[in-house]
Backbone as JSON Lines, residues from 0, in Angstrom:
{"i":0,"aa":"X","n":[-195.97,-193.18,41.53],"ca":[-195.2,-192.78,42.8],"c":[-196.13,-191.88,43.89]}
{"i":1,"aa":"X","n":[-197.03,-191.3,43.39],"ca":[-198.53,-191.17,44.5],"c":[-198.99,-192.29,44.73]}
{"i":2,"aa":"X","n":[-199.09,-193.39,44.17],"ca":[-200.15,-194.86,44.78],"c":[-198.81,-194.65,46.15]}
{"i":3,"aa":"X","n":[-197.34,-194.69,45.55],"ca":[-196.37,-195.71,46.33],"c":[-196.7,-194.77,47.78]}
{"i":4,"aa":"X","n":[-196.65,-193.25,47.6],"ca":[-197.05,-192.44,48.51],"c":[-198.02,-192.47,49.19]}
{"i":5,"aa":"X","n":[-198.97,-192.52,49.04],"ca":[-200.41,-193.01,49.45],"c":[-200.47,-194.14,50.53]}
{"i":6,"aa":"X","n":[-199.92,-195.64,49.44],"ca":[-199.8,-196.64,50.29],"c":[-198.47,-196.47,51.67]}
{"i":7,"aa":"X","n":[-197.56,-196.01,51.59],"ca":[-196.38,-196.22,52.04],"c":[-196.17,-194.65,52.95]}
{"i":8,"aa":"X","n":[-196.67,-194.37,54.13],"ca":[-196.36,-193.04,55.24],"c":[-194.96,-192.76,54.71]}
{"i":9,"aa":"X","n":[-194.53,-193.72,54.96],"ca":[-192.99,-193.31,55.0],"c":[-192.94,-194.56,53.7]}
{"i":10,"aa":"X","n":[-191.03,-193.84,53.9],"ca":[-190.42,-194.24,52.32],"c":[-190.25,-196.06,53.28]}
{"i":11,"aa":"X","n":[-190.24,-197.46,52.69],"ca":[-189.62,-198.37,53.0],"c":[-188.26,-198.42,52.97]}
{"i":12,"aa":"X","n":[-187.78,-198.95,54.17],"ca":[-186.88,-199.44,54.48],"c":[-186.14,-200.76,53.32]}
{"i":13,"aa":"X","n":[-186.52,-201.52,52.88],"ca":[-186.44,-202.78,51.84],"c":[-187.64,-203.1,51.01]}
{"i":14,"aa":"X","n":[-186.6,-203.2,49.43],"ca":[-187.72,-203.19,48.82],"c":[-187.08,-204.38,47.92]}
{"i":15,"aa":"X","n":[-188.35,-205.09,47.16],"ca":[-187.71,-206.34,45.7],"c":[-188.22,-206.05,44.61]}
{"i":16,"aa":"X","n":[-187.89,-206.44,43.54],"ca":[-188.34,-205.98,42.46],"c":[-187.91,-207.64,41.67]}
{"i":17,"aa":"X","n":[-188.61,-207.75,40.41],"ca":[-188.43,-208.36,39.6],"c":[-188.37,-208.32,38.14]}
{"i":18,"aa":"X","n":[-188.39,-206.93,37.97],"ca":[-188.58,-206.82,36.38],"c":[-188.76,-205.49,36.01]}
{"i":19,"aa":"X","n":[-188.67,-204.29,35.05],"ca":[-187.67,-203.01,34.9],"c":[-188.93,-202.3,35.57]}
{"i":20,"aa":"X","n":[-190.18,-202.44,35.53],"ca":[-191.13,-201.33,36.02],"c":[-190.95,-201.11,37.77]}
{"i":21,"aa":"X","n":[-190.11,-202.14,38.58],"ca":[-190.07,-202.34,39.64],"c":[-189.29,-201.06,40.3]}
{"i":22,"aa":"X","n":[-188.53,-200.84,38.82],"ca":[-187.62,-199.78,39.49],"c":[-188.0,-198.46,40.62]}
{"i":23,"aa":"X","n":[-189.51,-198.17,39.89],"ca":[-190.13,-197.09,41.07],"c":[-190.24,-197.6,42.54]}
{"i":24,"aa":"X","n":[-190.46,-198.64,42.69],"ca":[-190.65,-199.2,43.96],"c":[-189.32,-199.26,44.65]}
{"i":25,"aa":"X","n":[-188.24,-199.69,43.83],"ca":[-186.95,-199.7,44.28],"c":[-186.06,-197.67,44.64]}
{"i":26,"aa":"X","n":[-186.76,-196.98,43.73],"ca":[-185.97,-196.26,43.73],"c":[-186.65,-195.02,44.78]}
{"i":27,"aa":"X","n":[-188.08,-195.61,45.48],"ca":[-188.94,-195.16,46.35],"c":[-188.42,-195.09,47.73]}
{"i":28,"aa":"X","n":[-187.38,-196.39,47.76],"ca":[-186.88,-196.81,49.38],"c":[-186.0,-196.25,49.78]}
{"i":29,"aa":"X","n":[-185.6,-196.0,50.93],"ca":[-184.73,-194.99,51.92],"c":[-183.36,-194.89,51.17]}
{"i":30,"aa":"X","n":[-182.97,-193.99,51.13],"ca":[-182.03,-193.81,51.24],"c":[-180.63,-194.49,51.37]}
{"i":31,"aa":"X","n":[-180.56,-194.92,53.03],"ca":[-179.82,-195.96,53.08],"c":[-180.61,-197.33,53.49]}
{"i":32,"aa":"X","n":[-182.04,-198.26,52.68],"ca":[-182.45,-198.9,52.42],"c":[-181.77,-199.77,51.73]}
{"i":33,"aa":"X","n":[-182.63,-201.25,51.94],"ca":[-181.73,-202.36,50.95],"c":[-182.87,-202.35,49.72]}
{"i":34,"aa":"X","n":[-181.93,-203.14,48.69],"ca":[-183.03,-203.06,47.49],"c":[-182.51,-204.0,46.72]}
{"i":35,"aa":"X","n":[-183.92,-205.11,47.15],"ca":[-183.5,-206.5,46.32],"c":[-183.81,-206.36,45.15]}
{"i":36,"aa":"X","n":[-183.04,-207.49,43.85],"ca":[-183.51,-208.23,42.2],"c":[-183.55,-209.41,42.61]}
{"i":37,"aa":"X","n":[-184.89,-210.06,41.99],"ca":[-185.22,-211.39,41.93],"c":[-185.05,-211.57,40.48]}
{"i":38,"aa":"X","n":[-184.98,-210.58,39.36],"ca":[-185.17,-211.02,38.08],"c":[-183.95,-211.63,37.52]}
{"i":39,"aa":"X","n":[-184.11,-210.98,36.07],"ca":[-183.21,-211.39,35.32],"c":[-181.4,-210.66,35.21]}
{"i":40,"aa":"X","n":[-180.83,-211.59,35.77],"ca":[-179.42,-210.96,35.84],"c":[-179.21,-209.91,34.82]}
{"i":41,"aa":"X","n":[-179.3,-209.8,33.81],"ca":[-179.22,-208.54,32.77],"c":[-179.93,-207.47,32.97]}
{"i":42,"aa":"X","n":[-180.61,-207.47,33.2],"ca":[-181.86,-206.2,33.85],"c":[-181.06,-205.79,35.33]}
{"i":43,"aa":"X","n":[-180.78,-206.53,35.93],"ca":[-180.16,-206.0,37.39],"c":[-178.54,-205.5,36.55]}
{"i":44,"aa":"X","n":[-178.05,-205.77,35.97],"ca":[-177.02,-205.13,36.04],"c":[-177.34,-203.51,35.41]}
{"i":45,"aa":"X","n":[-177.83,-203.5,34.36],"ca":[-178.0,-202.42,33.82],"c":[-178.56,-201.34,34.72]}
{"i":46,"aa":"X","n":[-179.77,-201.61,35.68],"ca":[-180.5,-200.85,36.63],"c":[-179.24,-200.79,37.73]}
{"i":47,"aa":"X","n":[-178.3,-201.52,38.02],"ca":[-177.64,-201.47,39.29],"c":[-176.37,-199.99,38.5]}
{"i":48,"aa":"X","n":[-176.08,-200.21,37.56],"ca":[-175.17,-199.0,36.36],"c":[-176.02,-198.14,36.36]}
{"i":49,"aa":"X","n":[-177.13,-197.7,36.08],"ca":[-177.97,-196.4,35.36],"c":[-178.32,-195.82,36.8]}
{"i":50,"aa":"X","n":[-179.17,-196.52,38.01],"ca":[-179.96,-196.39,39.19],"c":[-179.44,-196.0,39.95]}
{"i":51,"aa":"X","n":[-179.12,-197.61,40.66],"ca":[-178.56,-197.37,41.88],"c":[-177.13,-197.7,42.04]}
{"i":52,"aa":"X","n":[-176.17,-196.63,41.3],"ca":[-174.8,-197.5,41.58],"c":[-174.11,-197.33,42.55]}
{"i":53,"aa":"X","n":[-174.68,-196.24,43.5],"ca":[-173.79,-196.16,44.83],"c":[-174.87,-196.93,46.14]}
{"i":54,"aa":"X","n":[-176.09,-197.22,45.84],"ca":[-177.1,-197.9,46.7],"c":[-176.85,-199.28,47.39]}
{"i":55,"aa":"X","n":[-177.76,-199.67,48.01],"ca":[-177.62,-201.16,48.28],"c":[-178.65,-201.34,47.63]}
{"i":56,"aa":"X","n":[-178.09,-202.3,46.22],"ca":[-179.2,-202.89,45.67],"c":[-178.31,-204.51,45.22]}
{"i":57,"aa":"X","n":[-179.62,-205.31,45.41],"ca":[-177.98,-206.54,45.42],"c":[-179.51,-207.87,44.53]}
{"i":58,"aa":"X","n":[-178.85,-208.49,43.89],"ca":[-179.75,-209.74,43.24],"c":[-179.24,-210.89,44.27]}
{"i":59,"aa":"X","n":[-180.16,-211.48,44.51],"ca":[-180.27,-212.41,45.54],"c":[-181.49,-213.53,44.27]}
């Protein structure tokens, strides 16, 4: 998390990921930001249900 805070002065508005480890970047997105998923559909469902249920999180 400290690396993200150092690299991004403000929280990013749009982030994307394709592996479970990208959860930390997706979680660092602004509350009203958009999270994109390009990885495994099964992992997307788990992440959506467990961490991003009420947030803008989309599989592309």
